[in-house]
C-alpha positions in Angstrom: -50.5 22.2 -119.2 -48.0 19.5 -118.3 -45.2 20.9 -120.6 -45.4 24.4 -119.2 -41.9 25.7 -119.2 -42.5 28.5 -116.9 -40.6 28.0 -113.5 -42.5 27.6 -110.4 -40.9 30.6 -108.8 -42.2 33.0 -111.5 -45.6 31.2 -111.3 -45.7 31.9 -107.8 -44.8 35.4 -108.1 -47.4 36.1 -111.0 -50.2 34.5 -108.8 -49.2 36.5 -105.8 -49.4 39.7 -107.7 -52.8 38.5 -109.1 -54.0 38.1 -105.4 -52.8 41.6 -104.8 -50.3 40.4 -102.1 -47.0 42.1 -101.4 -44.0 39.8 -100.8 -44.1 40.7 -97.1 -47.9 40.0 -96.7 -47.5 36.8 -98.6 -44.6 35.8 -96.3 -46.3 36.6 -93.3 -49.3 34.3 -94.2 -46.7 31.6 -94.8 -44.8 32.1 -91.7 -41.8 32.8 -94.0 -39.4 35.8 -94.2 -39.7 38.2 -97.1 -36.2 37.2 -98.4 -37.5 33.6 -98.5 -40.3 34.6 -100.7 -38.0 36.7 -102.8 -35.5 33.8 -103.4 -38.4 31.4 -104.3 -39.7 33.9 -107.0 -36.3 34.4 -108.4 -35.5 30.7 -108.5 -32.6 31.1 -106.1 -34.2 28.7 -103.8 -36.2 25.7 -105.1 -39.6 24.4 -103.9 -39.1 20.8 -102.9 -41.2 19.7 -99.9 -44.8 18.7 -100.7 -46.2 20.4 -97.7 -44.7 23.8 -98.6 -46.2 23.6 -102.1 -49.6 22.8 -100.6 -49.3 25.7 -98.2 -48.3 28.2 -100.9 -51.2 26.9 -103.0 -53.7 27.4 -100.0 -52.6 30.9 -99.6 -52.9 31.6 -103.3 -56.2 30.0 -103.5 -55.2 27.6 -106.4 -54.9 23.9 -106.8 -51.4 22.5 -106.1 -51.3 21.3 -109.8 -52.1 24.8 -111.0 -49.0 26.0 -109.0 -47.0 23.4 -110.8 -48.4 24.3 -114.3 -50.5 21.1 -114.5 -54.2 20.3 -115.2 -55.9 18.4 -112.4 -57.1 15.4 -114.1 -57.6 12.3 -111.7 -56.8 9.7 -114.4 -60.3 9.8 -116.1 -62.1 8.4 -113.1 -65.5 9.2 -114.2 -64.8 7.7 -117.8 -63.1 4.5 -116.0 -66.4 4.1 -114.0 -68.7 4.4 -117.2 -66.5 1.8 -118.9 -66.8 -0.6 -115.9 -70.4 -0.2 -115.7 -70.6 -1.1 -119.5 -68.6 -4.2 -119.0 -70.7 -5.0 -115.8 -74.0 -4.8 -118.2 -72.2 -7.0 -120.7 -71.3 -9.6 -118.3 -74.8 -9.5 -117.0 -76.6 -10.0 -120.1 -78.3 -13.5 -120.6 -80.5 -12.9 -123.5 -78.8 -15.1 -125.7 -79.1 -17.9 -123.0 -82.8 -17.7 -123.5 -82.7 -17.9 -127.2 -83.7 -14.2 -127.8 -83.1 -13.4 -131.4 -80.8 -10.3 -132.0 -81.3 -9.8 -135.8 -77.3 -10.0 -136.2 -75.0 -12.4 -137.4 -72.9 -14.2 -135.0 -69.0 -13.3 -135.4 -67.2 -15.9 -137.1 -64.8 -18.1 -134.8 -61.8 -16.8 -136.8 -62.6 -13.2 -136.3 -63.6 -13.6 -132.6 -60.1 -15.2 -132.1 -58.4 -12.0 -133.8 -60.6 -9.8 -131.8 -59.6 -11.7 -128.5 -56.0 -11.5 -129.6 -56.1 -7.7 -130.1 -57.8 -7.3 -126.5 -54.8 -9.3 -125.1 -52.3 -7.1 -126.9 -54.0 -4.0 -125.7 -54.0 -5.5 -122.1 -50.2 -6.5 -122.4 -49.4 -2.8 -123.6 -51.1 -1.6 -120.5 -53.7 0.3 -122.6 -56.3 0.0 -120.2 -58.5 3.0 -121.0 -58.6 1.5 -124.7 -59.5 -2.1 -123.4 -62.2 -0.6 -121.3 -63.7 0.6 -124.6 -63.2 -2.7 -126.3 -64.4 -5.2 -123.8 -68.2 -4.5 -123.6 -68.7 -5.4 -127.4 -66.1 -8.1 -127.1 -68.0 -9.7 -124.3 -71.4 -9.4 -126.0 -70.0 -11.3 -129.2 -68.4 -13.9 -127.0 -71.8 -14.6 -125.2 -73.5 -14.7 -128.7 -71.1 -17.0 -130.1 -71.0 -19.3 -127.1 -74.9 -19.4 -127.0 -75.1 -20.4 -130.6 -72.4 -23.2 -130.5 -70.8 -23.7 -127.0 -68.0 -25.8 -128.6 -67.1 -23.5 -131.5 -64.6 -21.0 -130.5 -64.6 -22.1 -126.8 -60.9 -21.2 -126.5 -61.9 -17.6 -127.7 -64.6 -17.5 -125.1 -62.4 -18.6 -122.1 -59.6 -16.0 -123.4 -62.2 -13.3 -123.6 -63.2 -13.9 -120.0 -59.5 -14.0 -118.9 -58.5 -10.8 -120.3 -61.6 -9.2 -118.8 -60.8 -10.5 -115.4 -57.1 -9.5 -115.8 -58.2 -5.8 -116.5 -60.8 -5.9 -113.8 -58.3 -7.1 -111.2 -55.9 -4.0 -112.3 -59.0 -1.8 -111.6 -59.6 -3.2 -108.3 -63.1 -4.5 -109.2 -62.9 -7.6 -107.2 -66.3 -8.9 -107.5 -66.6 -8.2 -111.1 -63.4 -9.7 -111.7 -64.3 -12.9 -109.9 -67.5 -13.1 -112.1 -65.5 -12.9 -115.3 -62.7 -15.6 -114.0 -65.7 -17.8 -112.9 -67.3 -17.6 -116.4 -63.9 -18.5 -117.7 -63.7 -21.6 -115.5 -67.3 -22.4 -116.4 -66.6 -22.3 -120.2 -63.4 -24.4 -119.8 -64.8 -27.3 -118.0 -63.8 -30.5 -119.5 -60.8 -29.2 -121.2 -57.5 -29.4 -118.9 -55.7 -26.9 -120.9 -58.4 -24.2 -121.1 -59.4 -24.9 -117.3 -55.5 -24.3 -116.5 -55.8 -21.0 -118.4 -58.8 -19.9 -116.7 -57.3 -21.0 -113.3 -54.5 -18.4 -113.7 -56.7 -15.5 -113.9 -58.8 -17.1 -111.0 -55.5 -17.1 -108.9 -55.1 -13.5 -109.6 -58.6 -12.6 -108.4 -58.5 -14.7 -105.4 -55.0 -13.8 -104.3 -56.2 -13.1 -100.7 -58.0 -16.4 -100.3 -56.1 -19.3 -98.9 -58.6 -21.7 -100.4 -57.7 -20.8 -103.8 -54.2 -22.3 -103.5 -55.6 -26.1 -103.6 -57.4 -25.0 -106.7 -54.3 -23.9 -108.4 -52.1 -27.0 -107.6 -55.1 -29.2 -108.7 -55.2 -27.4 -112.1 -51.5 -27.6 -112.3 -51.5 -31.4 -111.8 -53.8 -32.0 -114.7 -51.5 -30.2 -117.1 -49.1 -32.6 -119.2 -47.7 -35.9 -118.5 -47.2 -37.1 -114.7 -43.4 -37.1 -115.4 -42.2 -33.7 -114.0 -39.4 -33.8 -116.3 -41.6 -34.1 -119.5 -44.1 -31.8 -121.1 -44.3 -29.2 -123.9 -43.1 -25.6 -123.4 -46.9 -24.6 -123.4 -47.7 -27.2 -120.8 -44.8 -26.2 -118.7 -45.7 -22.6 -118.9 -49.3 -23.2 -117.6 -48.1 -25.6 -114.8 -45.4 -23.1 -113.8 -47.6 -20.2 -114.0 -50.2 -22.0 -111.6 -47.3 -22.7 -109.3 -46.6 -19.1 -109.1 -50.2 -18.0 -108.4 -50.2 -20.6 -105.5 -47.1 -19.3 -104.1 -48.3 -15.7 -104.2 -51.5 -16.9 -102.5 -49.2 -18.5 -99.8 -47.3 -15.4 -99.4 -50.3 -13.4 -98.6 -51.1 -16.1 -96.0 -47.6 -15.5 -94.5 -46.6 -19.3 -95.5 -43.0 -18.5 -96.2 -41.9 -22.2 -96.5 -44.7 -23.1 -98.9 -43.6 -19.9 -100.9 -40.1 -21.3 -101.3 -41.0 -24.8 -102.2 -43.7 -23.9 -104.9 -41.1 -21.2 -106.5 -38.2 -23.6 -106.4 -40.4 -26.1 -108.3 -41.5 -23.4 -110.8 -37.7 -22.4 -111.4 -37.2 -25.9 -112.6 -40.0 -25.7 -115.1 -39.1 -22.0 -116.2 -35.5 -23.3 -117.0 -36.8 -25.7 -119.6 -39.2 -23.0 -121.1 -36.8 -20.2 -121.2 -37.1 -16.4 -121.3 -38.8 -14.6 -124.2 -42.0 -16.6 -124.6 -45.7 -15.8 -123.9 -47.3 -19.3 -124.1 -51.1 -18.9 -123.0 -50.4 -15.3 -122.3 -48.5 -16.2 -119.3 -45.1 -14.7 -120.1 -43.6 -17.5 -117.9 -40.0 -18.1 -117.9 -36.9 -17.7 -115.5 -37.1 -14.0 -115.1 -41.1 -14.2 -114.4 -40.3 -16.5 -111.6 -37.7 -14.2 -110.2 -40.2 -11.2 -110.1 -42.7 -13.4 -108.5 -40.0 -13.9 -105.7 -39.9 -10.2 -105.4 -43.8 -10.1 -105.2 -43.8 -12.8 -102.6 -40.9 -11.2 -100.5 -42.8 -8.0 -100.3 -45.9 -9.8 -99.3 -43.9 -11.2 -96.5 -42.4 -8.2 -95.4 -39.0 -9.0 -96.3 -37.9 -5.6 -98.1 -34.0 -6.3 -98.2 -34.7 -9.6 -100.0 -37.1 -8.2 -102.4 -34.9 -5.1 -103.3 -31.8 -7.5 -103.9 -33.8 -10.0 -106.1 -35.6 -6.8 -107.9 -32.0 -5.4 -108.6 -30.7 -8.7 -110.1 -33.8 -9.6 -112.0 -33.9 -6.2 -114.1 -30.4 -6.9 -115.2 -31.7 -10.1 -117.0 -32.1 -10.2 -120.8 -35.5 -11.7 -120.1 -36.5 -8.5 -118.4 -36.9 -6.5 -121.5 -38.8 -9.5 -123.2 -41.6 -9.4 -120.9 -44.9 -7.6 -121.6 -44.9 -4.0 -120.7 -47.9 -4.5 -118.3 -45.7 -7.3 -116.5 -42.6 -4.9 -116.2 -44.7 -2.0 -114.9 -46.8 -4.2 -112.3 -43.2 -5.5 -111.1 -41.9 -1.9 -110.7 -44.7 -1.2 -108.4 -43.9 -4.3 -106.5 -40.3 -3.0 -106.3 -41.5 0.5 -105.1 -43.1 -1.2 -102.2 -40.0 -3.0 -101.5 -37.9 0.2 -101.2 -40.5 1.5 -99.0 -40.1 -1.5 -96.6 -36.3 -0.5 -96.6 -37.0 3.0 -95.8 -35.5 4.2 -99.3 -38.3 6.6 -100.8 -35.9 7.9 -103.4 -35.5 4.7 -105.1 -39.2 4.0 -104.8 -39.8 7.2 -106.4 -37.4 6.2 -109.0 -39.1 3.0 -110.0 -42.5 4.5 -110.0 -41.6 7.1 -112.4 -40.0 4.6 -114.7 -43.2 2.5 -114.5 -45.0 5.7 -115.5 -42.8 6.3 -118.5 -43.1 2.7 -119.9 -46.9 2.3 -119.0 -48.4 5.4 -117.8 -51.9 3.5 -117.4 -50.6 1.2 -114.7 -50.0 4.2 -112.6 -53.0 6.3 -113.5 -55.5 3.6 -113.6 -54.6 1.2 -111.1 -55.5 2.0 -107.6 -53.2 -0.1 -105.9 -50.3 1.7 -107.9 -51.8 5.2 -107.0 -51.8 4.3 -103.2 -47.9 3.5 -103.7 -47.4 6.9 -105.3 -49.3 8.7 -102.7 -47.5 6.9 -100.0 -44.0 7.8 -101.4 -44.8 11.5 -102.0 -46.0 11.9 -98.4 -42.8 10.5 -97.0 -40.9 13.2 -95.2 -37.8 12.3 -97.1 -39.6 12.0 -100.6 -37.6 13.3 -103.5 -39.0 16.3 -105.4 -39.1 14.3 -108.5 -42.3 12.4 -107.3 -44.3 15.5 -106.3 -45.5 16.5 -109.8 -46.8 13.1 -110.6 -48.6 12.7 -107.3 -50.3 16.1 -107.8 -51.1 15.5 -111.4 -52.9 12.3 -110.3 -54.8 14.5 -107.7 -53.2 12.5 -104.7 -51.7 15.7 -103.1 
């Protein structure tokens, strides 16, 4: 169990005896001295290197996780796949579009809106396994409500598709995320605000496509008055979020000048919105833009700048006002930045912090798991990251 208090040295000794190995024969198989084995078992010497732990586990014929007193549970992979399959089935259902009766009453717009708000809260608290459970039924209800009356509750329809796309991006389900984002865009057609909301998630889905940047900019241009100094906080948040998405797309394409121009414009909008808000589920504000600068710098390969901006940004008051999901995702970007500066110790530190505030961000997000594995395999990786990596089945 993960809370097992037995020191690793005592566990090594116990497993060695069970294998009927003397200290000398065990040491011989490891290519170590008997004195080294004795010190490990008595706790005089610590086990820190991942490679050594794996070698010991191999000789003792146990999983490395068992050696550390942890169960190997690769983050509920099977359950996640089943949940994604149910979401795919819900997104692929078109019965209501052909007028097939279901024998059930359509959920009222007010209740549907409440269910969508709950889904967003679940996402922003990074409770991804729970959201995987919720979304199939919610998507089905959205389909039924939209088929009965395309205008009633249209905002809830768009928001349901948005949160679905957001989750699927986290789970690295690109094609399915694109389908959800495309559905959101289609449902939002004709309404500039809803279209801008849907475009935020579309930008996340199409981050690697340079063709998506004009879409972000076109959607941003339609929000609010033409005067760049005017607009409500809600309008400015959407416009700024779309500029951020366009900047991150430009960063992926290596266009550093465009990144700077777009984020400078976003900074001006963020200053008028302020921190601590979450208009249209964007969490847009000055701190969010600074975090975007970190992500952009990482994409451009400028680790030193990314690290400097990260360390400044997390000292802001606005940092603690961001959704848990946003903060945890940023810490993964920060870990990548530290790796770019050959600093696995700090990379491990921020990953463990992300895991402490949002375990699902690490356990269920493939991109995060990749970073954990990369840090754990660094020659100078600190021992603090090893238990997490092994527990995730990465070592």
